[in-house]
C-alpha positions, 0 to 999 in steps of 0.5 A: 499500500501507499505511504500514509505520511512522508516528510521530505527533508522538512526544515522550519526556520523562524526569523525575527528583526528587520535590520539585524535579523536573527534566525532559529532553526526549529527543525532541520532537514527532517525525513520520515515515512509512515506506512498506511498498512502498518500502523505504529507508535513512534515517540519524538523525544527531547528536552524543551526547544528541541523542536518537537512541538514545531514538528507537531504544528507542521504535521497539523498544517498550523504552519508551513515548512521553510523548505521541504514537503509534507506529503499525505497520501500522495498529496502535498498538504500545502496544496490541499483545498476544499473537501481534500483539506477538510478530509486531512483535517478529519484524518490527522487529529491531535491531543494536546498537553493541557487537558482543560484548555480545549474545553469551554467552561460554559458548555458541557462535555457533549458540546466538545463532542457534538462540534466535530460530528456536526462539522464533518456531518458524521451522524444522520440524527441526534440519536445517531450522534449520541450513539457515536459519542457513547461509543467513542467514550466507551472506547477510551474507558469512560462510562457515557452515563458519568460523563455526558451532561457534566461540566469540564470542572466536574471531571478529573484531568484524566477524564478530560484527557480521555475525552480529548482522545474520544473526540479524536476517535470520533473522526476516525483518524488515520494519524494522531499527534499526541503532544505531551499528552500525560504531562499535566495529569497525576502519575496514577492516571498516566498509565490509563491514558497511555493504555487508551493510546495503545488500544487506539493503535491496536484496535482502531489501526491509528498511527500515533506520533507521541511527542514527549520529553519523558523517556519513561513514558516513551519506553512504555508506549512506543515501538520506535523513537526519534531523539531531537536536539535543536531540531536535528535527529541525534539518535533513532531506532528501537526504543528498547535498544535506544533507551537501554543502550544509548549511543549518543552523548545527548541521549545518555544525558537524557537517560541519566537524568531519569530519577530511578527508585534506587537510593544507592544509584547516583542521579545525574552521574554526567556533568550537564552543561547549560545550554547556550543562548543563540544558534550554536554555530556549525557542526554538531548542535550538541557540541558546546554541551557534549563531554566527548566533543572533538575537533571533528564535531565542528563538522555536522555529523551524518547518521551512522548505522550502529545496527539494523534498528539503531542509528546515531548522529555522532562521530564516535561511530564514524567507523560505521556505515552512514545512513541517508536521512531518507532511510531513517524510517527504514531503521524504525521498527513498525 
């Protein structure tokens, strides 16, 4: 079958100022392919400012790439108009970080679910609309009789976030962009929401791009992972391999920052240099903070294939074969 989504050398540069214009590269030469017949969960991880949310905004069509193309089912999304654009809006949905922000406090939950049904003409009658809402709520582990008719402030953060997932599910999407979906809910509810997302992928054939700074949740939900830093891919591959045996100094720093439930294990064994303001110049974007930086790092490193399901952009692995960015998706388990 054809590709569901394909990003071809996508970059996003933000500029500010007139006389002394400054540029900030939010995403650099990023390529990715998702197959329609192989729904998967892919994690995009990195600290704040790494380009994760920029990637989400590009995929949702909220902003346009500076260079490169985003192809959805064979069509450049920047060229979509009319019915084609509406179809894209329906098939590519999002769940954002704040489970309260999407709710209007003056309306009941029913309103949030009714709007997409009416906008995309998904129901033939009020009874049909009600049935679809109940079906979507049940699919995310909520009891419709406990949810419908209530106001947002009467629900917990976990319930509100699962309602957001239900709203997306109503539209029968092909792709779900989950941008930090559990970072603002209690730890006790995170497992429930993550399980809901996994069920969407398994039972409904929805591919999910899971965006997070939290490697612990990434490890539990995803099959593959891409680690970004300042808009560039640092490491990618099978999530189990990347997190258990990270090969890039930046990924090692991220893993080392995880607070383990072991009082005898030192937290943050590696020194963490402060992130510099401004661009960071040429070469490896992590060079100024890297404890293993070398002279050659003044040149931008390519991706090196460490194993058939693992790649890292670091000259520490210069003896390994290089991998073109266009082949990155081939190293990610489906």
